[in-house]
PABA-418501 format. One record per residue (C-alpha): residue in three letters; residue number from 0; z, y, x. Coordinates in Angstrom, 3 decimals. Layout:
% residues N
+-----+-----+----------+----------+----------+
!  aa !   i !       c3 !       c2 !       c1 !
+-----+-----+----------+----------+----------+
! ALA ! NUM !        Z !        Y !        X !
...
+-----+-----+----------+----------+----------+
This chain:
% residues 274
+-----+-----+----------+----------+----------+
!  aa !   i !       c3 !       c2 !       c1 !
+-----+-----+----------+----------+----------+
! MET !   0 !   59.150 !  127.882 !   66.396 !
! PRO !   1 !   61.471 !  129.778 !   64.021 !
! VAL !   2 !   61.547 !  133.352 !   63.892 !
! ARG !   3 !   64.844 !  135.420 !   63.864 !
! GLN !   4 !   65.435 !  138.446 !   61.419 !
! ASP !   5 !   64.401 !  140.834 !   63.959 !
! GLY !   6 !   60.961 !  139.173 !   64.443 !
! HIS !   7 !   61.643 !  137.727 !   67.822 !
! LEU !   8 !   60.998 !  133.917 !   68.354 !
! GLN !   9 !   64.070 !  131.907 !   68.359 !
! ASP !  10 !   64.367 !  129.219 !   71.055 !
! ASN !  11 !   66.551 !  126.302 !   69.230 !
! THR !  12 !   66.748 !  124.157 !   72.529 !
! GLN !  13 !   68.137 !  126.985 !   74.408 !
! MET !  14 !   70.554 !  127.909 !   71.709 !
! ASN !  15 !   72.081 !  124.905 !   71.170 !
! LYS !  16 !   72.335 !  124.125 !   75.123 !
! LYS !  17 !   75.900 !  123.650 !   76.579 !
! ILE !  18 !   76.218 !  124.422 !   80.331 !
! LEU !  19 !   79.031 !  123.985 !   82.780 !
! CYS !  20 !   80.629 !  126.749 !   84.789 !
! ARG !  21 !   80.006 !  126.242 !   88.570 !
! SER !  22 !   83.331 !  128.029 !   89.153 !
! CYS !  23 !   86.096 !  126.757 !   86.681 !
! GLY !  24 !   84.028 !  123.882 !   85.081 !
! ALA !  25 !   84.434 !  125.150 !   81.634 !
! GLU !  26 !   81.777 !  124.343 !   79.112 !
! TYR !  27 !   80.225 !  127.303 !   76.940 !
! ASP !  28 !   77.342 !  128.336 !   74.934 !
! GLY !  29 !   73.955 !  128.570 !   77.182 !
! ARG !  30 !   73.162 !  131.911 !   75.577 !
! GLU !  31 !   76.130 !  133.407 !   77.251 !
! THR !  32 !   75.509 !  135.715 !   80.004 !
! LYS !  33 !   78.822 !  134.800 !   81.964 !
! CYS !  34 !   81.455 !  132.163 !   81.687 !
! PRO !  35 !   83.784 !  133.388 !   78.832 !
! TRP !  36 !   86.876 !  132.045 !   80.605 !
! CYS !  37 !   86.445 !  132.949 !   84.409 !
! GLY !  38 !   83.759 !  135.469 !   84.029 !
! THR !  39 !   81.279 !  134.182 !   86.565 !
! ARG !  40 !   77.548 !  135.055 !   85.639 !
! THR !  41 !   74.871 !  132.683 !   85.267 !
! ASP !  42 !   71.098 !  132.975 !   86.593 !
! ALA !  43 !   69.483 !  132.322 !   83.204 !
! GLY !  44 !   72.174 !  134.489 !   81.317 !
! ALA !  45 !   71.683 !  137.227 !   83.704 !
! GLU !  46 !   67.848 !  137.087 !   83.331 !
! ARG !  47 !   67.977 !  136.832 !   79.351 !
! GLU !  48 !   70.071 !  139.877 !   79.223 !
! TYR !  49 !   67.535 !  141.905 !   81.477 !
! MET !  50 !   64.827 !  140.432 !   79.495 !
! ASP !  51 !   66.538 !  141.576 !   76.162 !
! ARG !  52 !   67.010 !  145.002 !   77.465 !
! LEU !  53 !   63.284 !  145.210 !   78.562 !
! SER !  54 !   62.337 !  144.097 !   75.171 !
! ASP !  55 !   64.425 !  146.706 !   73.181 !
! VAL !  56 !   62.979 !  149.380 !   75.777 !
! LYS !  57 !   59.095 !  148.356 !   74.697 !
! GLU !  58 !   60.258 !  148.546 !   70.850 !
! ASP !  59 !   61.534 !  152.052 !   71.655 !
! LEU !  60 !   58.258 !  153.156 !   73.420 !
! GLU !  61 !   56.329 !  151.856 !   70.551 !
! SER !  62 !   58.261 !  153.820 !   67.738 !
! LEU !  63 !   57.428 !  156.991 !   69.905 !
! SER !  64 !   53.738 !  156.654 !   68.644 !
! ASP !  65 !   54.992 !  158.192 !   65.119 !
! ILE !  66 !   55.901 !  161.304 !   66.649 !
! PRO !  67 !   53.079 !  163.682 !   66.332 !
! GLY !  68 !   51.344 !  166.381 !   69.027 !
! GLN !  69 !   53.385 !  168.081 !   71.400 !
! ASN !  70 !   56.816 !  166.581 !   70.137 !
! PHE !  71 !   55.589 !  163.060 !   71.098 !
! ARG !  72 !   54.572 !  163.956 !   74.604 !
! ARG !  73 !   57.715 !  165.811 !   75.349 !
! ASN !  74 !   59.864 !  163.400 !   73.847 !
! ALA !  75 !   58.177 !  160.522 !   75.191 !
! GLY !  76 !   58.539 !  161.746 !   78.654 !
! GLU !  77 !   62.512 !  162.490 !   78.224 !
! GLN !  78 !   62.806 !  158.834 !   76.753 !
! PHE !  79 !   60.695 !  157.391 !   79.416 !
! ARG !  80 !   62.608 !  158.815 !   82.264 !
! HIS !  81 !   66.011 !  158.075 !   80.471 !
! LEU !  82 !   64.637 !  154.299 !   79.629 !
! ARG !  83 !   63.262 !  153.940 !   83.216 !
! GLY !  84 !   66.854 !  154.954 !   84.864 !
! ILE !  85 !   68.414 !  152.206 !   82.517 !
! LEU !  86 !   65.670 !  149.606 !   83.565 !
! ILE !  87 !   66.462 !  150.405 !   87.467 !
! PHE !  88 !   70.302 !  150.213 !   86.732 !
! ALA !  89 !   69.917 !  146.918 !   84.746 !
! LEU !  90 !   67.493 !  145.354 !   87.299 !
! ILE !  91 !   70.334 !  146.352 !   90.227 !
! LEU !  92 !   72.758 !  144.908 !   87.925 !
! PHE !  93 !   71.080 !  141.765 !   87.675 !
! LEU !  94 !   69.826 !  141.224 !   91.232 !
! ILE !  95 !   73.204 !  141.563 !   93.093 !
! PRO !  96 !   74.847 !  139.002 !   91.264 !
! ALA !  97 !   71.626 !  136.848 !   91.101 !
! GLY !  98 !   71.670 !  136.831 !   94.771 !
! MET !  99 !   75.027 !  135.945 !   95.026 !
! LEU ! 100 !   74.765 !  133.126 !   92.860 !
! VAL ! 101 !   71.635 !  131.811 !   94.556 !
! SER ! 102 !   73.568 !  131.808 !   98.008 !
! GLY ! 103 !   76.729 !  130.004 !   96.300 !
! GLU ! 104 !   74.266 !  127.427 !   94.747 !
! LEU ! 105 !   72.857 !  126.554 !   98.112 !
! ARG ! 106 !   76.009 !  126.146 !   99.735 !
! GLU ! 107 !   77.073 !  123.792 !   96.573 !
! ARG ! 108 !   74.071 !  121.713 !   97.008 !
! ARG ! 109 !   74.402 !  120.979 !  100.706 !
! ALA ! 110 !   77.937 !  120.348 !  100.120 !
! ALA ! 111 !   77.145 !  117.888 !   97.436 !
! ARG ! 112 !   74.621 !  116.196 !   99.641 !
! LYS ! 113 !   77.061 !  115.731 !  102.481 !
! GLU ! 114 !   79.667 !  114.176 !   99.907 !
! LEU ! 115 !   76.942 !  112.028 !   98.607 !
! ALA ! 116 !   75.804 !  110.914 !  102.253 !
! TRP ! 117 !   79.711 !  110.073 !  102.902 !
! GLU ! 118 !   80.074 !  108.132 !   99.594 !
! LYS ! 119 !   76.991 !  105.932 !  100.400 !
! GLU ! 120 !   78.424 !  105.220 !  103.967 !
! ASN ! 121 !   81.782 !  104.351 !  102.921 !
! PHE ! 122 !   82.184 !  103.347 !   99.095 !
! PRO ! 123 !   80.481 !   99.681 !  100.282 !
! GLN ! 124 !   83.655 !   99.274 !  102.632 !
! PHE ! 125 !   86.197 !  100.266 !   99.916 !
! ASN ! 126 !   84.473 !   97.922 !   97.365 !
! ALA ! 127 !   84.608 !   95.000 !   99.834 !
! LEU ! 128 !   88.413 !   95.648 !  100.790 !
! TYR ! 129 !   89.104 !   96.016 !   96.872 !
! GLN ! 130 !   87.184 !   92.719 !   95.872 !
! GLU ! 131 !   88.992 !   90.624 !   98.719 !
! LYS ! 132 !   92.319 !   91.853 !   97.798 !
! ARG ! 133 !   92.956 !   93.351 !  101.441 !
! TYR ! 134 !   95.112 !   95.921 !   99.972 !
! GLU ! 135 !   96.882 !   97.071 !  103.123 !
! GLU ! 136 !   93.570 !   97.966 !  104.986 !
! LEU ! 137 !   92.397 !   99.488 !  101.563 !
! THR ! 138 !   95.439 !  101.789 !  101.532 !
! ASP ! 139 !   94.812 !  102.613 !  105.036 !
! LEU ! 140 !   91.180 !  103.362 !  104.607 !
! LEU ! 141 !   92.416 !  105.690 !  101.770 !
! GLU ! 142 !   94.999 !  107.540 !  103.475 !
! GLU ! 143 !   92.616 !  108.294 !  106.522 !
! ALA ! 144 !   89.928 !  109.542 !  103.952 !
! LEU ! 145 !   92.454 !  111.994 !  102.284 !
! ASP ! 146 !   93.473 !  113.208 !  105.564 !
! GLN ! 147 !   89.962 !  114.068 !  106.358 !
! GLU ! 148 !   89.500 !  115.532 !  102.737 !
! GLN ! 149 !   86.472 !  113.510 !  102.176 !
! PRO ! 150 !   85.362 !  112.777 !   98.449 !
! VAL ! 151 !   87.189 !  109.603 !   97.851 !
! TRP ! 152 !   88.428 !  110.464 !   94.613 !
! ASN ! 153 !   84.885 !  109.827 !   93.226 !
! TRP ! 154 !   85.351 !  106.137 !   94.043 !
! ARG ! 155 !   85.707 !  104.127 !   90.771 !
! HIS ! 156 !   88.952 !  102.081 !   91.993 !
! TYR ! 157 !   90.386 !  105.519 !   93.346 !
! SER ! 158 !   93.598 !  105.200 !   90.733 !
! PHE ! 159 !   94.320 !  101.929 !   91.642 !
! ALA ! 160 !   94.275 !  102.900 !   95.534 !
! MET ! 161 !   96.551 !  105.835 !   94.871 !
! ALA ! 162 !   98.810 !  103.738 !   93.231 !
! LEU ! 163 !   98.849 !  101.563 !   96.195 !
! LEU ! 164 !   99.281 !  104.474 !   98.391 !
! THR ! 165 !  102.224 !  105.334 !   95.955 !
! LEU ! 166 !  104.139 !  102.280 !   96.761 !
! ARG ! 167 !  103.584 !  102.355 !  100.345 !
! ASN ! 168 !  105.182 !  106.042 !  100.452 !
! ALA ! 169 !  108.107 !  104.966 !   98.170 !
! GLU ! 170 !  108.931 !  102.095 !  100.797 !
! GLN ! 171 !  108.792 !  104.365 !  103.722 !
! CYS ! 172 !  110.761 !  107.075 !  102.014 !
! ARG ! 173 !  113.539 !  104.634 !  101.416 !
! GLU ! 174 !  113.512 !  103.046 !  104.841 !
! LEU ! 175 !  113.643 !  106.921 !  106.105 !
! LEU ! 176 !  116.518 !  107.501 !  103.757 !
! GLU ! 177 !  118.480 !  104.533 !  104.989 !
! GLN ! 178 !  118.029 !  105.594 !  108.369 !
! ALA ! 179 !  119.231 !  109.258 !  107.881 !
! GLU ! 180 !  122.373 !  108.142 !  105.846 !
! ALA ! 181 !  123.111 !  105.640 !  108.636 !
! ALA ! 182 !  122.778 !  108.571 !  111.199 !
! SER ! 183 !  124.951 !  110.917 !  109.013 !
! ALA ! 184 !  127.562 !  108.274 !  108.731 !
! SER ! 185 !  127.967 !  108.277 !  112.272 !
! GLY ! 186 !  127.883 !  112.101 !  112.549 !
! GLY ! 187 !  124.298 !  112.585 !  113.839 !
! GLY ! 188 !  122.622 !  113.256 !  110.729 !
! SER ! 189 !  121.611 !  116.307 !  108.741 !
! SER ! 190 !  122.487 !  116.663 !  104.801 !
! GLU ! 191 !  119.300 !  118.869 !  104.549 !
! ASN ! 192 !  116.945 !  116.100 !  105.753 !
! ILE ! 193 !  118.629 !  113.576 !  103.677 !
! ASN ! 194 !  117.920 !  115.848 !  100.603 !
! VAL ! 195 !  114.327 !  116.313 !  101.646 !
! ILE ! 196 !  114.004 !  112.458 !  101.759 !
! LYS ! 197 !  115.681 !  111.981 !   98.651 !
! ALA ! 198 !  113.300 !  114.393 !   96.730 !
! ASP ! 199 !  110.338 !  112.805 !   98.147 !
! LEU ! 200 !  111.636 !  109.234 !   97.191 !
! LEU ! 201 !  112.512 !  110.640 !   93.687 !
! PHE ! 202 !  108.906 !  111.846 !   93.301 !
! PHE ! 203 !  107.393 !  108.657 !   94.160 !
! GLU ! 204 !  109.589 !  106.676 !   91.990 !
! LEU ! 205 !  108.751 !  108.719 !   88.837 !
! ARG ! 206 !  105.018 !  108.506 !   89.475 !
! LEU ! 207 !  105.309 !  104.722 !   89.616 !
! GLU ! 208 !  107.320 !  104.437 !   86.336 !
! LYS ! 209 !  104.070 !  105.819 !   84.939 !
! VAL ! 210 !  101.873 !  103.218 !   86.209 !
! ARG ! 211 !  101.102 !  101.640 !   82.683 !
! GLU ! 212 !   99.474 !  104.888 !   81.607 !
! ILE ! 213 !   97.230 !  105.443 !   84.664 !
! ARG ! 214 !   93.483 !  105.430 !   83.323 !
! ASP ! 215 !   90.951 !  103.263 !   84.812 !
! LEU ! 216 !   93.042 !  100.529 !   85.802 !
! SER ! 217 !   91.690 !   96.894 !   84.938 !
! GLU ! 218 !   94.192 !   94.041 !   83.762 !
! GLU ! 219 !   94.141 !   92.628 !   87.092 !
! ASP ! 220 !   95.097 !   95.880 !   88.785 !
! LEU ! 221 !   98.267 !   96.074 !   86.256 !
! ALA ! 222 !   99.113 !   92.541 !   87.109 !
! TYR ! 223 !   99.452 !   93.615 !   90.724 !
! LEU ! 224 !  101.042 !   97.031 !   90.172 !
! VAL ! 225 !  103.538 !   96.535 !   87.243 !
! PRO ! 226 !  106.198 !   94.148 !   88.899 !
! PRO ! 227 !  106.809 !   96.285 !   92.088 !
! ALA ! 228 !  106.569 !   99.721 !   89.805 !
! ASP ! 229 !  109.342 !   98.298 !   87.555 !
! SER ! 230 !  111.408 !   97.316 !   90.786 !
! TRP ! 231 !  111.360 !  100.841 !   92.002 !
! ALA ! 232 !  112.033 !  102.122 !   88.297 !
! GLU ! 233 !  115.499 !   99.936 !   88.532 !
! ASP ! 234 !  116.134 !  101.776 !   91.889 !
! ARG ! 235 !  115.487 !  105.050 !   90.562 !
! LYS ! 236 !  117.857 !  104.681 !   87.595 !
! GLN ! 237 !  120.493 !  103.858 !   89.970 !
! ARG ! 238 !  119.812 !  106.461 !   92.710 !
! PHE ! 239 !  118.905 !  109.368 !   90.472 !
! PRO ! 240 !  120.175 !  108.525 !   86.760 !
! MET ! 241 !  119.226 !  110.874 !   83.968 !
! THR ! 242 !  118.175 !  110.821 !   80.136 !
! GLU ! 243 !  115.087 !  109.814 !   78.689 !
! GLU ! 244 !  114.650 !  113.596 !   77.601 !
! ALA ! 245 !  115.417 !  114.953 !   81.003 !
! LEU ! 246 !  113.082 !  112.398 !   82.640 !
! GLN ! 247 !  110.095 !  113.547 !   80.771 !
! GLU ! 248 !  110.776 !  117.133 !   81.942 !
! PHE ! 249 !  109.418 !  116.024 !   85.444 !
! TYR ! 250 !  105.918 !  114.967 !   84.186 !
! GLN ! 251 !  103.265 !  117.840 !   84.135 !
! GLU ! 252 !  100.189 !  115.585 !   83.016 !
! ASP ! 253 !   99.525 !  111.763 !   83.169 !
! TRP ! 254 !  101.369 !  110.803 !   85.964 !
! TYR ! 255 !  101.774 !  113.779 !   87.974 !
! VAL ! 256 !  104.983 !  114.713 !   88.554 !
! ASP ! 257 !  106.600 !  118.237 !   89.553 !
! TYR ! 258 !  107.835 !  117.907 !   92.772 !
! GLU ! 259 !  110.023 !  121.148 !   92.511 !
! LYS ! 260 !  111.747 !  119.706 !   89.769 !
! CYS ! 261 !  112.511 !  116.607 !   92.125 !
! ARG ! 262 !  113.912 !  119.151 !   94.773 !
! GLU ! 263 !  116.122 !  120.904 !   92.308 !
! TYR ! 264 !  117.494 !  117.605 !   90.840 !
! VAL ! 265 !  118.546 !  116.386 !   94.221 !
! LEU ! 266 !  120.312 !  119.638 !   95.381 !
! ASN ! 267 !  122.162 !  119.593 !   91.916 !
! GLN ! 268 !  123.109 !  116.106 !   92.495 !
! THR ! 269 !  124.545 !  116.659 !   96.000 !
! SER ! 270 !  126.260 !  120.031 !   95.094 !
! SER ! 271 !  127.924 !  118.026 !   92.453 !
! GLY ! 272 !  128.968 !  115.055 !   94.613 !
! GLY ! 273 !  126.615 !  112.755 !   93.068 !
+-----+-----+----------+----------+----------+
């Protein structure tokens, strides 16, 4: 094992290890005592910090042996009391966050086991519906899982199922918009409700325009999704016309759309009489 310049053994395996922060998910050097991004301390890092301090204390005590007679005993006593205080303080600093981290880790493990159990029970049904192309039932099952906040996002065809759900939501919004506009024409509708529905419809249509860029879609998935997505793109261009530059401002990342911008667009369109 290599030796550092200060004489301490160097563990290359530990030095090269990268770890993931349990709080923010960032990857960083395993030698760090806490995440450089969010500040969360690690058990191993806190322990190393404590042991490094202990090693420094031992070196300080050994260096006292060079002081002769009474000076050695007096100075050793003073330094020992001082160092003992540092050790106690360091130990307290280590134990408190370490206890909190252990408790948090236990909760995370229980949650992970619960998620895994749900996946083992439900993913076979998701797979069967996908393979048999029973997409309406698949979309129903996805919507139910999302309502219950189940970890359906771990399913391998989650992106495809979300695109199916977006198609359904767009169709529902268009039907609601037609009903609201008909009610408004007869004096029984609300312009505020119409604007909300329009913002929702714009949101879903913009997502469908990016369907070709969704990761993890097979050629078969795209063959099913692209035709209706293109139809919705044409509907969007007629209802909510905008330049290509303005269109790109709605997208945050991949096919994720900024809903507030959809809302602002509809309000501006309404105020300008569009």
